[in-house]
DSSP file (Angstrom, degrees, kcal/mol; ACC not computed):
  #  RESIDUE AA STRUCTURE BP1 BP2  ACC     N-H-->O    O-->H-N    N-H-->O    O-->H-N    TCO  KAPPA ALPHA  PHI   PSI    X-CA   Y-CA   Z-CA
    1    1 A M     >        0   0    0      0, 0.0     4,-2.0     0, 0.0     3,-0.4   0.000 360.0 360.0 360.0 -30.6  -14.7  -13.8    8.2
    2    2 A E  T  4  +     0   0    0      1,-0.2    47,-0.0     2,-0.2    46,-0.0   0.791 360.0  50.9 -65.1 -25.5  -15.7  -16.7   10.6
    3    3 A M  T  4 S+     0   0    0      2,-0.1     4,-0.5     1,-0.1    -1,-0.2   0.809 110.4  47.8 -84.2 -28.0  -14.2  -19.1    8.0
    4    4 A F  T >> S+     0   0    0     -3,-0.4     3,-1.2     2,-0.1     4,-0.9   0.983 105.6  53.5 -73.9 -58.9  -10.9  -17.3    7.7
    5    5 A F  H >X S+     0   0    0     -4,-2.0     4,-2.0     1,-0.3     3,-1.0   0.829 103.0  53.3 -52.3 -45.5   -9.8  -16.7   11.3
    6    6 A P  H 34 S+     0   0    0      0, 0.0    -1,-0.3     0, 0.0    -2,-0.1   0.849 107.7  54.5 -63.2 -26.2  -10.1  -20.3   12.6
    7    7 A G  H <4 S+     0   0    0     -3,-1.2    -2,-0.2    -4,-0.5     5,-0.2   0.791 109.1  47.6 -73.6 -23.7   -7.8  -21.3    9.8
    8    8 A Y  H X< S+     0   0    0     -3,-1.0     3,-2.7    -4,-0.9    32,-0.4   0.816  87.2 107.4 -80.1 -33.6   -5.2  -18.7   10.9
    9    9 A S  T 3< S-     0   0    0     -4,-2.0    33,-0.3     1,-0.3     3,-0.1  -0.251 100.5  -9.1 -58.5 123.0   -5.4  -19.7   14.6
   10   10 A G  T 3  S+     0   0    0     31,-1.3    -1,-0.3     1,-0.2    32,-0.2   0.668 129.2  74.9  63.5  20.0   -2.3  -21.5   15.6
   11   11 A S  S <  S-     0   0    0     -3,-2.7    29,-3.0    30,-0.3     2,-0.3  -0.517  74.6-110.2-137.0-158.7   -1.1  -21.7   11.9
   12   12 A H  E     -A   39   0A   0     27,-0.2     2,-0.3    -5,-0.2    27,-0.2  -0.946  10.9-147.5-144.3 165.5    0.3  -19.4    9.3
   13   13 A I  E     -A   38   0A   0     25,-2.1    25,-2.1    -2,-0.3     2,-0.4  -0.920   9.4-147.8-128.2 157.1   -0.6  -17.6    6.1
   14   14 A T  E     -A   37   0A   0     -2,-0.3     2,-0.4    23,-0.2    23,-0.2  -0.992   8.5-163.3-121.9 130.6    1.6  -16.8    3.1
   15   15 A T  E     -A   36   0A   0     21,-2.6    21,-2.2    -2,-0.4     2,-0.4  -0.937   4.0-164.7-112.0 143.0    1.0  -13.7    1.0
   16   16 A V  E     -A   35   0A   0     -2,-0.4     2,-0.4    19,-0.2    19,-0.2  -0.993   6.7-174.8-128.8 125.7    2.5  -13.3   -2.5
   17   17 A N  E     -A   34   0A   0     17,-3.2    17,-2.4    -2,-0.4     2,-0.4  -0.930  11.5-158.2-122.7 149.5    2.8  -10.0   -4.4
   18   18 A Y  E     -A   33   0A   0     -2,-0.4     2,-0.4    15,-0.2    15,-0.2  -0.995   9.8-167.3-121.7 131.1    4.0   -9.2   -7.9
   19   19 A V  E     -A   32   0A   0     13,-2.3    13,-2.1    -2,-0.4     2,-0.5  -0.975   3.5-173.7-118.8 128.9    5.1   -5.7   -8.7
   20   20 A H  E     -A   31   0A   0     -2,-0.4     2,-0.4    11,-0.2    11,-0.2  -0.976   3.5-166.7-128.7 127.1    5.6   -4.6  -12.2
   21   21 A V  E     -A   30   0A   0      9,-3.4     9,-2.2    -2,-0.5     2,-0.4  -0.906   1.6-166.1-117.3 135.6    7.0   -1.2  -13.1
   22   22 A I  E     -A   29   0A   0     -2,-0.4     2,-1.0     7,-0.2     7,-0.2  -0.986  16.7-143.5-122.8 124.4    7.0    0.5  -16.4
   23   23 A N     >  -     0   0    0      5,-2.7     4,-3.0    -2,-0.4     5,-0.3  -0.753  15.2-162.8 -80.5 101.9    9.1    3.5  -17.3
   24   24 A L  T  4 S+     0   0    0     -2,-1.0    -1,-0.2     1,-0.2     5,-0.0   0.765  84.8  53.2 -60.3 -25.0    6.7    5.4  -19.7
   25   25 A K  T  4 S+     0   0    0      1,-0.1    -1,-0.2     3,-0.1    -2,-0.0   0.940 126.3  18.5 -76.8 -44.8    9.5    7.5  -21.1
   26   26 A T  T  4 S-     0   0    0     -3,-0.1    -2,-0.2     2,-0.1    -1,-0.1   0.563  95.1-126.6-104.0  -9.4   11.8    4.7  -22.1
   27   27 A G     <  +     0   0    0     -4,-3.0     2,-0.2     1,-0.3    -3,-0.1   0.453  55.3 150.3  76.5  -1.3    9.5    1.8  -22.2
   28   28 A K        -     0   0    0     -5,-0.3    -5,-2.7    72,-0.2     2,-0.3  -0.474  25.9-165.5 -66.4 130.9   11.7   -0.2  -19.9
   29   29 A T  E     +A   22   0A   0     -2,-0.2     2,-0.3    -7,-0.2    -7,-0.2  -0.845  13.6 169.7-119.6 152.1    9.8   -2.7  -17.7
   30   30 A T  E     +A   21   0A   0     -9,-2.2    -9,-3.4    -2,-0.3     2,-0.3  -0.987   4.1 174.7-154.2 155.1   10.8   -4.7  -14.7
   31   31 A G  E     -A   20   0A   0     -2,-0.3     2,-0.3   -11,-0.2   -11,-0.2  -0.986   4.0-178.6-157.0 165.2    9.0   -6.8  -12.2
   32   32 A G  E     -A   19   0A   0    -13,-2.1   -13,-2.3    -2,-0.3     2,-0.3  -0.992  23.0-118.4-165.3 159.5    9.5   -9.1   -9.2
   33   33 A L  E     -A   18   0A   0     -2,-0.3     2,-0.4   -15,-0.2   -15,-0.2  -0.727  20.8-168.6-101.0 151.8    7.8  -11.2   -6.7
   34   34 A D  E     -A   17   0A   0    -17,-2.4   -17,-3.2    -2,-0.3     2,-0.4  -0.988   3.4-166.1-143.8 133.4    7.7  -10.8   -2.9
   35   35 A K  E     -A   16   0A   0     -2,-0.4     2,-0.3   -19,-0.2   -19,-0.2  -0.948   5.5-178.7-122.9 141.0    6.5  -13.3   -0.3
   36   36 A A  E     -A   15   0A   0    -21,-2.2   -21,-2.6    -2,-0.4     2,-0.4  -0.953   9.6-155.3-132.0 152.4    5.7  -12.9    3.3
   37   37 A E  E     -AB  14  79A   0     42,-2.4    42,-2.9    -2,-0.3     2,-0.5  -0.992   1.4-162.8-130.1 138.9    4.6  -15.3    6.0
   38   38 A V  E     -AB  13  78A   0    -25,-2.1   -25,-2.1    -2,-0.4     2,-0.5  -0.982   5.6-159.8-123.4 127.6    2.7  -14.6    9.2
   39   39 A Y  E     -AB  12  77A   0     38,-2.8    37,-2.8    -2,-0.5    38,-1.6  -0.898  12.7-157.9-112.1 133.9    2.6  -17.1   12.0
   40   40 A F  E     - B   0  75A   0    -29,-3.0    35,-0.2    -2,-0.5     2,-0.2  -0.761  13.6-137.1-108.0 147.3   -0.2  -16.9   14.6
   41   41 A Y        -     0   0    0     33,-3.4   -31,-1.3    -2,-0.3   -30,-0.3  -0.402  63.2 -59.7 -80.2 175.7   -0.7  -18.0   18.1
   42   42 A Q        -     0   0    0    -33,-0.3    -1,-0.2   -32,-0.2   -33,-0.1  -0.339  54.4-142.4 -59.4 134.8   -4.1  -19.5   18.9
   43   43 A I        -     0   0    0    -38,-0.1   -34,-0.1   -37,-0.1    -1,-0.1  -0.881  17.0-129.7-103.4 115.8   -6.8  -16.9   18.3
   44   44 A P     >  -     0   0    0      0, 0.0     4,-1.8     0, 0.0     3,-0.4  -0.270  14.4-122.6 -63.6 150.4   -9.7  -17.1   20.9
   45   45 A D  H  > S+     0   0    0      1,-0.2     4,-2.6     2,-0.2     5,-0.2   0.837 112.0  61.8 -56.6 -36.4  -13.2  -17.2   19.6
   46   46 A E  H  > S+     0   0    0      1,-0.2     4,-2.0     2,-0.2    -1,-0.2   0.873 103.3  47.7 -65.4 -37.3  -14.0  -14.1   21.6
   47   47 A V  H  > S+     0   0    0     -3,-0.4     4,-2.4     2,-0.2    -1,-0.2   0.889 110.3  52.7 -71.9 -37.0  -11.4  -12.1   19.6
   48   48 A I  H  X S+     0   0    0     -4,-1.8     4,-2.0     2,-0.2    -2,-0.2   0.931 111.1  46.7 -60.1 -45.5  -12.8  -13.4   16.3
   49   49 A Q  H  X S+     0   0    0     -4,-2.6     4,-2.8     1,-0.2    -2,-0.2   0.882 111.2  51.6 -65.1 -37.3  -16.3  -12.3   17.3
   50   50 A N  H  X S+     0   0    0     -4,-2.0     4,-2.6     2,-0.2    -2,-0.2   0.922 110.1  48.9 -65.5 -43.2  -15.1   -8.9   18.4
   51   51 A L  H  X S+     0   0    0     -4,-2.4     4,-1.6     2,-0.2     6,-0.7   0.879 112.9  47.2 -64.0 -36.8  -13.3   -8.4   15.1
   52   52 A I  H  < S+     0   0    0     -4,-2.0     3,-0.2     2,-0.2    -2,-0.2   0.947 112.8  49.5 -64.9 -48.6  -16.5   -9.4   13.2
   53   53 A K  H  < S+     0   0    0     -4,-2.8    -2,-0.2     1,-0.2    -1,-0.2   0.883 108.6  53.1 -59.4 -37.4  -18.6   -7.2   15.4
   54   54 A E  H  < S-     0   0    0     -4,-2.6    -1,-0.2    -5,-0.2    -2,-0.2   0.866  94.7-154.2 -67.2 -36.0  -16.3   -4.3   14.8
   55   55 A G    ><  +     0   0    0     -4,-1.6     3,-1.8    -3,-0.2     4,-0.2   0.152  60.6 111.2  90.1 -13.5  -16.5   -4.8   11.0
   56   56 A I  G >   +     0   0    0      1,-0.3     3,-2.0    -5,-0.2    -4,-0.1   0.834  67.8  69.2 -62.7 -27.6  -13.2   -3.4    9.9
   57   57 A V  G >  S+     0   0    0     -6,-0.7     3,-0.7     1,-0.3     6,-0.3   0.620  86.9  69.0 -65.3  -8.4  -11.9   -6.8    8.8
   58   58 A F  G <  S+     0   0    0     -3,-1.8    -1,-0.3     1,-0.2    -2,-0.2   0.599  92.1  60.3 -80.2 -11.0  -14.5   -6.7    6.0
   59   59 A N  G <  S+     0   0    0     -3,-2.0     2,-0.3    -4,-0.2    -1,-0.2   0.291  99.1  62.9-100.4   8.2  -12.5   -3.9    4.3
   60   60 A V  S X  S-     0   0    0     -3,-0.7     3,-2.1    -4,-0.1     2,-0.1  -0.970  93.9 -88.8-136.1 152.8   -9.3   -5.9    3.8
   61   61 A A  G >  S-     0   0    0     -2,-0.3     3,-1.5     1,-0.3    -2,-0.1  -0.339 111.0  -6.0 -57.2 123.2   -8.2   -9.0    1.9
   62   62 A G  G 3  S-     0   0    0      1,-0.3    -1,-0.3    -2,-0.1     3,-0.1   0.612 113.5 -85.4  68.0  10.7   -8.7  -12.1    4.0
   63   63 A G  G <  S+     0   0    0     -3,-2.1     2,-0.8    -6,-0.3    -1,-0.3   0.700  83.5 155.0  64.6  17.8   -9.7   -9.9    7.1
   64   64 A L    <   +     0   0    0     -3,-1.5     2,-0.4    -7,-0.1    -1,-0.2  -0.721  13.9 159.0 -89.8 111.4   -6.0   -9.6    7.8
   65   65 A L    >   -     0   0    0     -2,-0.8     3,-1.6     1,-0.1     6,-0.2  -0.794  11.7-179.6-127.0  87.4   -5.0   -6.5    9.8
   66   66 A L  T 3  S+     0   0    0     -2,-0.4     6,-0.2     1,-0.3     9,-0.1   0.891  82.3  54.4 -54.0 -40.6   -1.7   -7.2   11.4
   67   67 A E  T 3  S+     0   0    0      4,-0.1    -1,-0.3    -3,-0.1    -3,-0.0   0.617  79.6 117.7 -72.7 -11.5   -1.6   -3.8   13.0
   68   68 A H  S X> S-     0   0    0     -3,-1.6     4,-2.9     1,-0.1     3,-1.0  -0.299  71.0-129.7 -58.5 132.9   -5.0   -4.2   14.7
   69   69 A P  T 34 S+     0   0    0      0, 0.0    -1,-0.1     0, 0.0    -3,-0.0   0.776 108.4  49.4 -66.7 -21.4   -4.7   -4.1   18.5
   70   70 A L  T 34 S+     0   0    0      2,-0.1     4,-0.1     1,-0.1    -2,-0.1   0.777 119.0  38.0 -78.2 -25.3   -6.7   -7.4   18.9
   71   71 A I  T X> S+     0   0    0     -3,-1.0     3,-2.8    -6,-0.2     4,-0.5   0.874 100.4  71.5 -92.8 -45.4   -4.5   -9.3   16.3
   72   72 A L  G >< S+     0   0    0     -4,-2.9     3,-1.2     1,-0.3    -2,-0.1   0.812  95.9  51.2 -50.3 -40.5   -1.0   -7.9   17.0
   73   73 A P  G 34 S+     0   0    0      0, 0.0    -1,-0.3     0, 0.0    -2,-0.1   0.696 107.8  55.3 -69.7 -12.2   -0.5   -9.7   20.2
   74   74 A L  G <4 S+     0   0    0     -3,-2.8   -33,-3.4    -4,-0.1     2,-0.6   0.472  81.5 102.6 -93.5  -0.9   -1.5  -12.9   18.5
   75   75 A V  E <<  -B   40   0A   0     -3,-1.2   -35,-0.3    -4,-0.5     3,-0.1  -0.752  48.4-174.2 -87.0 119.2    1.1  -12.7   15.8
   76   76 A E  E     -     0   0A   0    -37,-2.8     2,-0.3    -2,-0.6   -36,-0.2   0.876  63.9 -15.6 -75.0 -45.8    3.9  -15.0   16.6
   77   77 A A  E     -B   39   0A   0    -38,-1.6   -38,-2.8     2,-0.0     2,-0.5  -0.988  49.3-147.0-158.4 152.8    6.3  -14.1   13.8
   78   78 A V  E     -B   38   0A   0     -2,-0.3     2,-0.7   -40,-0.2   -40,-0.2  -0.967  11.9-162.4-127.3 116.6    6.4  -12.3   10.5
   79   79 A I  E    S+B   37   0A   0    -42,-2.9   -42,-2.4    -2,-0.5     2,-0.3  -0.858  71.1   7.5 -97.3 111.0    8.8  -13.6    7.9
   80   80 A G  S    S-     0   0    0     -2,-0.7     2,-0.3   -44,-0.2   -44,-0.1  -0.804 112.8 -37.1 111.8-162.9    9.3  -10.9    5.3
   81   81 A S     >  -     0   0    0     -2,-0.3     4,-1.4   -46,-0.2     3,-0.2  -0.746  37.7-135.1-104.9 150.4    7.9   -7.4    5.6
   82   82 A S  H  > S+     0   0    0     -2,-0.3     4,-2.1     1,-0.2   -16,-0.1   0.799 107.6  59.3 -72.7 -27.5    4.6   -6.2    7.1
   83   83 A D  H  >>S+     0   0    0      2,-0.2     5,-1.7     1,-0.2     4,-0.9   0.830 102.9  52.7 -69.9 -29.2    4.1   -3.9    4.1
   84   84 A S  H >45S+     0   0    0      2,-0.2     3,-0.5    -3,-0.2    -2,-0.2   0.900 106.9  50.5 -67.9 -39.3    4.3   -7.0    1.9
   85   85 A V  H 3<5S+     0   0    0     -4,-1.4    -2,-0.2     1,-0.2    -1,-0.2   0.916 108.1  55.8 -60.0 -43.0    1.5   -8.6    4.0
   86   86 A M  H 3<5S-     0   0    0     -4,-2.1    -1,-0.2     2,-0.1    -2,-0.2   0.694 127.7 -98.8 -69.1 -20.8   -0.5   -5.4    3.5
   87   87 A G  T <<5S+     0   0    0     -4,-0.9    -3,-0.2    -3,-0.5    -2,-0.1   0.270  98.7  69.6 127.7 -11.1   -0.2   -5.7   -0.3
   88   88 A L      < -     0   0    0     -5,-1.7     2,-0.8   -71,-0.1    -3,-0.1  -0.781  65.3-147.5-137.6  97.6    2.6   -3.5   -1.5
   89   89 A P     >  -     0   0    0      0, 0.0     4,-2.5     0, 0.0     5,-0.2  -0.405  11.1-162.8 -61.3 103.4    6.2   -4.4   -0.7
   90   90 A K  H  > S+     0   0    0     -2,-0.8     4,-2.7     1,-0.2     5,-0.2   0.877  84.7  50.0 -62.1 -39.9    8.0   -1.1   -0.4
   91   91 A A  H  > S+     0   0    0      2,-0.2     4,-2.1     1,-0.2    -1,-0.2   0.915 113.9  46.0 -64.1 -42.6   11.6   -2.3   -0.7
   92   92 A L  H  > S+     0   0    0      2,-0.2     4,-2.3     1,-0.2    -2,-0.2   0.905 113.7  50.0 -66.0 -44.7   10.8   -4.3   -3.9
   93   93 A T  H  X S+     0   0    0     -4,-2.5     4,-2.2     1,-0.2     5,-0.2   0.953 111.1  47.4 -65.9 -49.3    8.8   -1.4   -5.3
   94   94 A E  H  X S+     0   0    0     -4,-2.7     4,-2.1    -5,-0.2    -1,-0.2   0.888 111.7  50.9 -54.0 -42.5   11.6    1.0   -4.7
   95   95 A K  H  X S+     0   0    0     -4,-2.1     4,-2.0    -5,-0.2    -1,-0.2   0.910 111.4  48.1 -59.9 -41.6   14.2   -1.3   -6.2
   96   96 A L  H  X S+     0   0    0     -4,-2.3     4,-2.3     2,-0.2    -2,-0.2   0.811 108.5  52.6 -73.0 -32.9   12.1   -1.8   -9.3
   97   97 A I  H  X S+     0   0    0     -4,-2.2     4,-1.8     2,-0.2    -1,-0.2   0.917 110.7  49.1 -66.7 -46.0   11.5    1.9   -9.8
   98   98 A Q  H  X S+     0   0    0     -4,-2.1     4,-0.8    -5,-0.2     3,-0.3   0.950 111.4  48.9 -58.6 -47.2   15.3    2.4   -9.6
   99   99 A E  H >< S+     0   0    0     -4,-2.0     3,-1.1     1,-0.2    -2,-0.2   0.913 109.6  52.4 -63.5 -43.3   16.0   -0.4  -12.1
  100  100 A A  H 3< S+     0   0    0     -4,-2.3    -1,-0.2     1,-0.2    -2,-0.2   0.840 109.0  51.8 -61.2 -32.3   13.3    1.1  -14.5
  101  101 A L  H 3< S+     0   0    0     -4,-1.8    -1,-0.2    -3,-0.3    -2,-0.2   0.604  87.9  97.3 -86.8  -8.7   15.0    4.5  -14.3
  102  102 A T  S << S-     0   0    0     -3,-1.1    -3,-0.0    -4,-0.8     0, 0.0  -0.421  70.4-138.6 -78.0 155.0   18.5    3.2  -15.2
  103  103 A E  S    S+     0   0    0     -2,-0.1     2,-0.1     2,-0.1    -1,-0.1   0.695  71.3  98.4 -89.9 -20.1   19.6    3.6  -18.7
  104  104 A E        -     0   0    0      1,-0.1     2,-0.2    -5,-0.0    -2,-0.1  -0.444  67.9-133.0 -74.5 144.2   21.3    0.2  -19.1
  105  105 A E              0   0    0     -2,-0.1    -2,-0.1     1,-0.1    -1,-0.1  -0.655 360.0 360.0 -92.4 148.9   19.5   -2.7  -20.7
  106  106 A F              0   0    0     -2,-0.2    -1,-0.1     0, 0.0    -2,-0.0   0.401 360.0 360.0 -96.1 360.0   19.4   -6.1  -19.2
């Protein structure tokens, strides 16, 4: 974790997700990409050490927990959706499910 957080500090990260949906009844498939960016203010070393000591950051990809009370105030901006940052973009997933359920072929 100590190698991830200094790279986030005063910088940004980009997450990219691909969701693929298959209608098992019809065989119709659809998929799509979703990207989100998170911009951070400077992250103090004390915050990094507290996150590491707490240990929860070891349970998530890249140690990235936007909603964590120590991290949230250090997030300057999120471009895209926070659920995409967490790994499953809800709006895209719902859209693809609806597409997979339609009878028309593309």
